[in-house]
N, C-alpha and C positions, 0 to 999 in steps of 0.2 A: 504494500500500500504506500502511496505517496504521502508526504507530510500533510498536504492539504486534506486528503481523505481521512487521515487519522484525526486531524483537528475537527473536521465535520462530524465524524463518528462520536468523538468525545462530547461535542456540543449537544448532539442529539440525546445522548445518554443523560447528560446533566439536566437538560430541559425536562426529561421524563422522571427525574428523581423527585420523590416526595419526601419531605421531612417528617418522619414518624418517630416520635420519641415516647416510649411508654414510661410513665412515672408511677411508681408504687411506693406507698408509705409503709415502711417496714419497722416493726418494733421488736422488743426483746422481752421474753417472759422473765420476770424477776422473782415471782412467787406463784406456786400452784398447789392446790390441795382442796379436798372436799367440794369439788365441782366449781371452784372459784380460781381465777387467775388474775395476777397483776402484771401490767406491762409498762415499759418505758418507751419513749420514742414515738408515741401515737398522739401527738399534741393536737391534731386536727380532727380527731374522732368525734362522732356525733352520738348523742344519747340513743340507745337501742340500735346502733349500727352493728351489722354482722361483721365479725372478724374471722379470718381463716388461719388456723394453726398449721404448722409444718406437716402434721400427720393427716391433714384433710378434715379434721373436726372443726365445727363452727362454734363461735362464742358470740355473746351479745353484750355490748357495752352498757353497764348500769351505773358505774361511778366515774365521774369526770373530776379528777383531782389535779392539783398543781403539777406534781412531778409524775404521777402514774395514772393509769386507766385501769379500773376494776371491771372485770367481765365475768359473766356466768357462762359455763361451758355447756353446750347442748349436746350431750352424749358422754362417751367414756373419756374421762380426763386422765386415765392412768398412762396413756401413751405420750402425754405432754410433760416436759421437764423444764427445769430452770435453765435459761440460756437459749431455749428454742426461739426461732423467729416466728413472728405473727404479722399478717398483713391486713390492711383495711380492704373491705370489698366495696365501700361506698354505697351499699344497699341497706336501707332500714329494714328491720325484720318484717318479713311479709310471708303470706301463705298462698298456695294456689287456690283458686275459687272457680266455680262454674258448675254446669250440669254434670260434668264428669265426676264430681265429688259425691253425687247421690248414689246411695246403695253401697258405699264403701266404708271401711274401717281404717282410719288414718291416725297418725300420731300428732303431737302438738305442732309439728312443722308441716303438716299436710301430706306427709309421705305415707303411701299405702302400707299397712301392716296386716292385711287380710289374706296374703298369699296369692292374690290375683295379679293381673297385669299392672304395669306401672301406669300411674295417672298422667295422661297427656293433656295439659291445658297451658295456654299461653297467657292466662289472666292471673294476676296476683293482686292481693289487697294487703295493705299494711295491718299488722295485728293491733296497733294502737291508732286510734282515729278520734278526732273530737266529735262528740255526740251531736246530732242534729239540733239546731236552735229552736226556740219556742215557736217562732213564726213559720217554721217549716212543718210543724206538726198539726194534727187535728185531733178532736176528742175521740175517745174510745166508745164505740157504740155497736160494734159487731161482735157476736159471741164466739168464743173458742169452746166448743162442746167437749167436755172431758169424758162424757159417758158415765160419770159417777154421779148418782142421784143427789147425794148430800151436797156436793160442790155445785153442780149446775143449778140446783134449786136455791141454796142459801148463801153460797160464796161464789157467785158467777165470775168467770174470767173472760175479759174482752180481748180482742186483737189489738196488740200494742201495749198491753198491761204487763206489770211485773208483779207476780204473785208468789210470795215466799212460802215454801213448804218447810215447816220447822217441827222438830221433835227429837226425842232420844233415839239412840240406835235401835234397830229392829222394831220399828213401829209402823213400817209400811210407807215410808217417804218415797223411795224409788218406785214402789208398786203404783202409786198414784201417777207419777210422771210417765211411767211406761204405758199404763192404761190410757192416759191422755194421748200419747203418740199413736197407739194402736187405733184409737177412736177417730183419728184424723183421716182415715181411709175414705176417699171420695169427698173430702171437705175442702179440697183445693188448698192444701197447706203443706209446705215443706217442713221437715223436722230435723233438728240437730241435737244429738244427745252427747254431752261432754262428760266423760267419766274422769274425775280428778282423784288420784290416789286410791282408786278402787283395786281390789284383787282381780288379777287377770281372769281367774276362773269365773268370778261373778259377771264380768263383762262378757265373757264367752257365752254364758247362759242367757244374758239379756239379748245379745245379737242373735242367738239361735231362736229365741222366742219371737223377735221382730221379723226374722225370716219366715218362721212358721206361719205367722199371722199376715204376711204380705206387706208388713209396714216398712221393710227395708227398701221398697220401691220408691219411697219418698223421703228416706232418712239417711243422714250421715252420722257416723259414730266417731267422735274424736276422743282418743284414749291417752291419758297420762297415767300409766299403771303404778301400783304400789312399789314396783321394783325400778321404776324409771327415776332419773335424777330429779331433785326438787325443782330445777329450772323448768322442766316439762310440766309439772303440776301448776307452776305459776303462770305459764304462758298459754296452757290449753284452753281456758275459758275465752281468752282474747282471740285465739285462733278460730274458735267456734263462732264467735259473734262476727268476725271478719267474713267468714263464709256465709253467714246469715245475711250480712249487709249487701252482699252481691245480689241475692235474690230480692231483697227489699228494694234495691235500686232499680230492679226490673219490674217493680210494681206488684210483686208477689207477697204472700203472707208466709211468715216463718215462725215456727215454735222452737225455742231453744231451752234445753234443760241443763242446768249446771249442777252436777252431782259429785261432790258437794263443795260449797265455797269455804267451809271450815278448813278443809284440807288445803285449799289454795292459800288461805291466810297462814296456816302452819308453814307451808313451803316458802312463802314470802318472808316470814319471820326468820326462818333458817338462813335464807340467802342474805337478808339484811344484816344479821349478826355476823355472818362470815365476811361480809364486805365492810364490817366495822362501822356500820351506821349506828347512831346512838339508840339504845332501846328505850321504850316508854312503858306504858301500862302493860302488865303481864308479859313483858319483854318484847311486845310487838313494836315495830317501828312507828313513829308518829303519823305516817301517811297510810296506815292500813285501811282507814276509812276511804281514802281516795282510791285505793286499790280496787275496792268494790263499787264505789260510786261511778267512777269513769267507765266501768264495765257495764253496769246495769242501766246507766243513763242512755246507752246506745240502743236500748229497747224502746221502741216508740211506734206510733202510727203516723206516717207521713201524709201530708195533704196532696191533693190531686196535682198541683203544680210541681211537686217534687216526686212524682211517680206513684203516690198512693199506696206504696207497700207498707208492711208492718213487721215488727219483730216482737213476739210475745215471749217474755222470759219467765221461766220457773226455776229460780234459784233454790237450792236445798241447803239447809243449815242443820247441823247436828248439835243438840243441846246435851248438857251433862245434868242428869237427874231433874229434867224438866225446867232448868233455870233459863227462862227467856230473857232475864235481866242481865245476863253476862255480857261481856264486852262486844264480841263479834255478833251475837244475835241482835243486840240492840242497834248496832251499826246498820245491819242489813234491813232490819224492820223499818228504820227511818228512811231508807232509800226506796223501799218497795211500795206498791199500791195496795197492800193488804197481806194477810198471812193465813195459811191453813195450818192450824196447830194440832198435831197428833199426840194423843195422850197415852202413856204406857198403861195406866190402869184400865182405860177403855179397851185397849188392844187385848189385854189378858182376860177381860170379861167377855171377849168374843164379839165386841162391837167393832166391825171392820168395814170400811176405813174408820180408824179410831179418832174421829174428828171431834174436837172440843168446840162445840157451837158457840160457847160463851166468849172464848178468846179469839177464835177465827173471825176474820172480817175481810170484805172486799170493798175497797174505797171507790170502785167503779159502780158496783151494785146493779140495780135493775137496768141500767143503760146497756149492759152487756147480756141481756136476756131477750129471747124472742117473746112476743106479746102473750102467747098462751102460758108459757112458763111463769112470766111475771104475774099473771092473774092467779095461777093456782099455788104459787110458792109462798104467797103472803100468809095464808093460813098455817102453812107448815112451819114457817119461821116462828110465828107467834106461839103455836102449840108446843114447839120444842123448847122455846125460852121459858114458858110457864112450867113445863114438865121438869126442867133442870132445877127450877126454884123449889117446886113442890116435892121432888123425889126425895131429897134429904129429909124434909119435914115429915113425909109419909112414913119413913122408916121408924120414926120416934113415936108416932101416934097411930093407934089402930082404929080409933073412932073418928072417921072422916065424914064430912057432909057430902051429899050426893054430887054436888057440882065439882068439888075437889076430886072425888073418886073418878068422875067422868074425865076430867082433864088429865089425871094420872094415867088412866086407861088408854086415852087417845095418844098420850106421849109414849107409852110402851109400844103401841102399835106402830107409831111413826119410827121409833128407834129400830124396831124389827124390820120395817120396810126399807130403811136407809142402809141396812147391812147389804154388802155386795161382795161377791167373790172376786178374787184377782183375775186379771185377763178376761173380764166379762163386761166390757163397757156397754151401756144401753143407749139406744137412740133417743133423741129428745122427745119424739112424739109418744114413745112408750112411757117415758118418765112422766110426762104431763098427764097421761091417762091414769097411771097407777097412783100418782100423788093426789090427783083430783078425787079418785075413788076412796082412798083411805082418809084424807082430810075431811071429806064430807060424810064420814061415818058409815059408808056402805059396807065396810069390812068388819063392823062391830059384832056381827053374828059369828065370826070366826074366832077361835082361841088365838092368843098371841103367838104361840109356837106353830100355828098353822098358817100364819100370814104369808110366809115365803111360798108355800105350795099354792095358796089361793092366788098370789100374785102371778105365778107361772101360768095357772089356768086362765086367769083373767086376760093376760096378754095374748095367749093362744086364741081365746074367744074373739078378742079385738081384731087380730090379724086375719082370722077366718071370715068374720062377719062385718067388720067395720073398717075395712082397709081404706076406703075413700075418705072417711072421717080422719083417720090417722095421717093420711097424705096432706090433708088441709092443714092440720096442726103443724106438721113438719115444715110447711111453707110459711108458718108464722101467722096464719089466719085465725082470728078469734072474734066472735060476736055472740049475741044472744042465741042465735040459731045453732051454732056449733056447740055452745055450752049445753043447750037443751038436748041436743043429739047425744052428747057425752053422758049427760044425766040419765037419759032413757037407756043408753047402752049399759050403764052400771046397774040400773034396775033390772034390765033383762037378764044380765049375768047372774045377779043375786037370786032371781027366781029359778 
């Protein structure tokens, strides 16, 4: 080649050269242990940014200090040692979202753990997000039918509400949540069940039951098992609500269960103490209230301009010896829109669900009920309230006036009626029919212990002979004509 050709060739190559310089911020691990690492050299790190350690494990920045950065490790920390390099990813902790998540069992990072194919989605939502503002919300007036008579009648839950399920261990808290998920079949509702610190065997049983009832077709299960690091238990509820927000943004309704937030608070306390944050009451960090408030405030019903979707939250809190005045229970009670209180004494007496009607409350109330239920539930609430007052009094006195005897008798029948087996949610029209029949004293001819059998026969009779009437009630129709039809149906059955 001539000199000119060489010069031309060099010019051509130089013109095609693009300056590409990759800059990575690299730090060094100065301390590691108990799922926590401290690094130097990562001065530009952001709160909740993901870091990658040299062995491929990820961490999340939680402490931003003058000299060091404190991070919680998401996974096995045993392969990380002092002096290892760690690099910033520039990504804030986020999880995959989308229709592909439905029917899957995933961990707190949204990775499949059900042994099926890898989840392929290009959509990610940050686990932490500011809750929708007041002006983007609308009032709660559409029901979430739980299928549980006592709840749908007396403590109704609406779409966009946050209803706390609270009680001691082994009182049926998870059973209520799972029955509610099973009852959403055909109700146009996506469900997310977040298991925090639960035994893997229990989660496997729940998933098997959801598959058996066909509920996994619209449900995602997010798992932070008892054997997983504390960091997974802390982030799992946020991952679950991020997945829910995707559907709410599409204008869909979502039900999310956090089972349970007591264990999330324990995990957060553990991480905070390891990161040397100052402990407060009961060794919890000062911002443990904020841990739950910024999670539960993300449950809401959006107005039409903002998509019209909703997230209904059922957080579960475990109490010790029925103490609802403890630190974490009172925190969560003050954030939610009511609570379903399950009592150990009632549970062992065979009243299941073991609902304490006196302490349980829904701050949305009748707004979240269809019209027929609202009409028939009033008598039920009053009868149960009077019965609870008179029950203790009746045990002391054998000589009661006829009116008191009548109220106690009705209360016993109501209590028997409200007993319901696990995994057997009931449709709203069936609930309305049976509550109407018992509260209007049509079942007074039956002995209290025969109420359950009479209920079964009555519902069979209604489905065979009064299907049109039940369909009208299911649509929310109620007027004098429907009430008189229901009345005559009750009389016909009793004859």
